[in-house]
C-alpha positions as CSV (number, residue, x, y, z in Angstrom):
1,M,67.3,-59.8,36.4
2,T,64.0,-61.2,34.9
3,A,61.1,-59.4,35.0
4,Q,58.5,-60.6,37.2
5,L,54.3,-59.9,37.9
6,W,52.7,-59.5,41.0
7,D,49.1,-60.0,42.3
8,V,48.7,-57.0,44.9
9,S,45.7,-56.7,47.2
10,R,46.8,-53.3,48.8
11,L,49.1,-50.5,47.1
12,R,50.4,-47.8,49.7
13,F,52.9,-45.0,48.6
14,E,55.2,-43.1,50.6
15,E,57.0,-39.9,49.3
16,T,60.3,-39.8,49.9
17,A,63.4,-36.8,49.7
18,P,65.2,-37.0,46.4
19,P,68.6,-38.7,47.3
20,A,71.6,-37.0,48.1
21,L,74.0,-36.2,44.9
22,T,78.1,-35.4,45.3
23,A,79.6,-32.4,43.0
24,D,81.1,-35.2,41.1
25,Q,77.9,-37.3,40.4
26,R,75.8,-34.0,39.6
27,T,78.5,-33.0,37.0
28,T,78.5,-36.4,35.6
29,M,74.9,-36.7,35.3
30,D,74.7,-33.1,33.5
31,H,77.5,-34.0,31.2
32,R,75.8,-37.5,30.3
33,W,72.6,-35.6,29.9
34,E,74.0,-33.1,27.7
35,A,75.3,-36.0,25.6
36,A,72.0,-37.9,25.3
37,V,69.9,-34.4,24.3
38,R,72.8,-34.0,21.6
39,A,71.9,-37.7,20.2
40,N,68.2,-37.0,20.4
41,P,67.4,-33.5,20.7
42,T,63.6,-34.6,21.5
43,L,64.7,-35.5,25.1
44,F,62.7,-33.5,27.3
45,D,63.9,-33.1,31.3
46,G,60.4,-33.2,32.6
47,P,59.5,-34.3,36.0
48,V,59.2,-37.9,37.0
49,A,58.0,-39.6,39.8
50,A,60.6,-42.2,40.6
51,L,61.2,-45.3,42.8
52,T,63.5,-45.5,45.6
53,G,62.2,-48.7,47.5
54,F,59.6,-51.2,47.8
55,E,58.5,-53.5,50.4
56,R,55.7,-56.6,49.8
57,D,54.2,-58.4,52.3
58,D,52.9,-62.1,53.0
59,T,49.1,-61.0,52.5
60,G,49.6,-59.4,49.0
61,G,50.3,-55.8,50.3
62,L,52.7,-53.5,48.5
63,S,54.3,-50.5,49.8
64,V,56.5,-48.2,47.1
65,S,58.4,-45.5,48.2
66,W,58.9,-42.8,45.6
67,T,60.3,-39.4,45.0
68,R,60.1,-36.5,42.6
69,L,62.7,-36.5,40.2
70,T,63.8,-35.3,36.5
71,Y,64.0,-37.5,33.4
72,R,68.4,-36.4,34.1
73,Y,68.6,-38.3,36.8
74,R,68.1,-41.8,34.5
75,V,71.6,-41.1,33.2
76,L,73.1,-42.0,36.5
77,R,72.7,-45.7,35.9
78,G,76.2,-47.3,35.9
79,V,77.8,-44.3,37.5
80,P,79.8,-45.6,40.1
81,G,78.4,-44.9,44.2
82,A,75.4,-43.2,42.7
83,P,72.0,-43.7,44.4
84,A,70.2,-46.4,42.7
85,V,66.9,-44.6,41.3
86,A,64.5,-46.8,39.4
87,G,61.3,-45.5,37.3
88,L,57.8,-46.1,37.9
89,F,55.4,-46.3,35.3
90,V,51.8,-47.4,33.8
91,A,50.7,-49.7,31.2
92,V,47.4,-50.6,29.5
93,L,46.4,-54.0,28.1
94,Q,43.8,-53.0,25.7
95,P,41.8,-56.0,24.1
96,G,40.4,-55.8,20.6
97,D,37.0,-57.3,19.7
98,D,38.8,-60.3,18.3
99,G,40.9,-61.3,21.3
100,G,43.7,-59.6,20.5
101,L,46.3,-57.6,22.2
102,L,47.4,-54.0,21.1
103,V,51.1,-53.4,21.0
104,G,53.0,-50.5,19.7
105,R,56.3,-50.0,18.5
106,M,58.1,-47.2,19.8
107,S,59.2,-44.7,17.4
108,P,62.8,-43.7,16.5
109,T,62.5,-40.3,18.7
110,T,61.6,-41.9,21.8
111,S,63.7,-43.1,24.4
112,A,63.3,-47.0,23.6
113,P,63.3,-46.7,19.5
114,G,62.2,-49.6,18.0
115,Q,60.7,-51.4,21.0
116,W,57.3,-53.2,21.3
117,Q,55.4,-52.2,24.6
118,P,51.5,-51.6,25.5
119,P,50.3,-47.9,25.9
120,G,51.7,-46.6,28.8
121,G,54.8,-44.6,29.8
122,T,56.6,-43.0,32.6
123,L,54.7,-41.9,36.1
124,E,54.6,-38.0,36.7
125,P,54.3,-37.2,39.8
126,P,51.0,-35.6,41.1
127,R,50.9,-32.0,42.1
128,E,53.0,-30.5,45.0
129,E,51.7,-31.8,48.2
130,A,49.3,-34.2,46.8
131,V,49.5,-37.8,47.4
132,L,50.2,-40.8,44.7
133,D,47.5,-43.2,44.7
134,L,45.6,-45.6,42.6
135,E,43.1,-42.7,40.7
136,V,46.6,-41.1,40.1
137,L,47.8,-43.9,37.9
138,R,44.9,-44.8,36.8
139,L,44.4,-41.0,35.2
140,H,47.8,-41.3,34.0
141,A,47.2,-44.5,32.0
142,A,44.1,-43.4,30.4
143,R,45.8,-40.4,29.3
144,E,48.9,-42.3,27.8
145,L,46.2,-44.5,26.2
146,A,44.9,-41.6,24.6
147,E,48.1,-40.0,23.9
148,E,49.8,-42.9,22.1
149,T,46.6,-44.8,20.2
150,G,43.6,-41.8,19.9
151,S,41.3,-44.5,22.1
152,D,39.4,-42.1,24.6
153,T,38.7,-44.7,27.3
154,P,37.7,-42.9,30.7
155,A,39.7,-43.4,33.5
156,D,37.2,-45.3,35.7
157,A,36.8,-47.9,33.0
158,L,40.4,-49.0,33.6
159,V,40.6,-51.9,36.1
160,P,44.0,-52.5,38.0
161,G,45.9,-55.7,37.2
162,P,49.1,-57.0,38.6
163,V,52.5,-54.9,39.2
164,V,55.3,-55.4,37.0
165,L,59.0,-55.5,37.9
166,G,60.9,-54.7,35.1
167,A,64.4,-56.4,34.0
168,R,66.1,-52.8,34.9
169,G,64.4,-52.4,38.5
170,S,61.6,-50.1,37.4
171,L,57.9,-51.0,38.6
172,G,55.1,-50.6,36.9
173,F,50.9,-50.9,37.2
174,L,49.2,-52.7,34.8
175,F,45.6,-51.6,33.7
176,T,43.0,-53.7,31.4
177,A,41.1,-51.5,29.2
178,P,37.4,-52.4,28.0
179,P,37.5,-54.2,24.6
180,R,37.0,-51.9,21.2
181,P,36.7,-53.1,17.5
182,A,39.9,-54.2,16.3
183,R,39.2,-52.0,13.3
184,E,38.4,-49.0,15.2
185,L,42.0,-49.3,17.3
186,R,43.7,-49.2,13.9
187,E,41.8,-46.3,12.3
188,R,42.2,-44.4,15.5
189,H,46.2,-44.7,15.8
190,A,46.4,-44.4,12.3
191,E,44.2,-41.0,12.5
192,L,46.2,-39.9,15.7
193,A,49.7,-40.6,13.5
194,R,48.5,-38.4,10.6
195,T,47.4,-35.8,12.9
196,E,50.7,-35.4,14.6
197,I,52.8,-35.9,11.6
198,A,51.2,-33.1,9.9
199,S,51.7,-30.7,12.7
200,G,55.7,-31.8,12.9
201,V,55.2,-34.0,15.8
202,D,56.8,-37.9,15.6
203,P,53.8,-40.1,17.0
204,E,55.3,-42.2,20.0
205,F,54.3,-45.5,18.5
206,D,55.4,-45.6,14.7
207,R,53.3,-49.1,14.5
208,V,50.5,-51.2,16.2
209,E,49.8,-54.6,15.9
210,L,47.0,-56.9,17.7
211,I,48.5,-60.0,18.8
212,G,46.8,-63.2,19.1
213,S,49.7,-65.0,21.4
214,P,52.7,-64.6,22.8
215,A,54.2,-66.4,20.1
216,E,52.8,-63.4,18.1
217,L,54.5,-61.4,19.8
218,R,57.7,-63.1,19.6
219,A,57.5,-62.6,16.0
220,L,57.6,-59.2,15.8
221,P,60.6,-58.0,14.3
222,G,62.6,-56.6,16.9
223,P,63.0,-56.0,20.9
224,S,60.2,-55.7,23.4
225,A,60.0,-54.5,26.9
226,S,60.9,-56.9,29.5
227,Y,57.5,-57.6,30.8
228,L,55.7,-57.7,27.8
229,E,55.7,-61.5,27.4
230,L,55.1,-62.1,30.6
231,A,51.9,-59.6,30.4
232,A,50.8,-61.3,27.0
233,G,51.0,-64.3,28.8
234,R,48.6,-63.4,31.6
235,F,46.3,-61.8,29.3
236,F,46.0,-65.0,27.0
237,G,45.9,-67.4,29.8
238,V,48.8,-69.1,28.9
């Protein structure tokens, strides 16, 4: 599957029950998760909002079905007969005042080491009984931007953009932040990284760059998120 960008005029979310697993599937999942944690002890089986289905209509509407799971369900991918559960995520396109677009390289202890992507991350579910909506997405996007880059942009300053269908079936929601001085973006990330390293924590981005075109993205060493070139192309109008 290749990544896609969709312009969406209306979003609707419906929470559904978690998928049922057989005893064998659950055992396989637990064993795979334990092996993943042994390989990367920083993995945490925290809560996630997972995609269970979506439907688009002819007028720009998108209906999304989701459920509350934990990270270990990700290891079910490829298990014969296991339910297909994909991720939901948010991402922020952060412009610089020089017209560049900020991208970060995921550090070795993350789930996608060496991958270039915009600030963002897997969506966490709202509190029990609360609804998932655009404002929840926006708040989560602002938090990810601050945690990964040190830029404290208010959530209400983020402008909703297109929806992303990733190459592995994940569904993402893009936001655009107000431009910031390029020097400030670099300095804030550097300060955040120094603070986290001093406290014994690996920063999520071990490097950031401000790219000026999709061609500059392709020239970066290492892989990039499946949707990033499409998103960069939209950002730069090419």
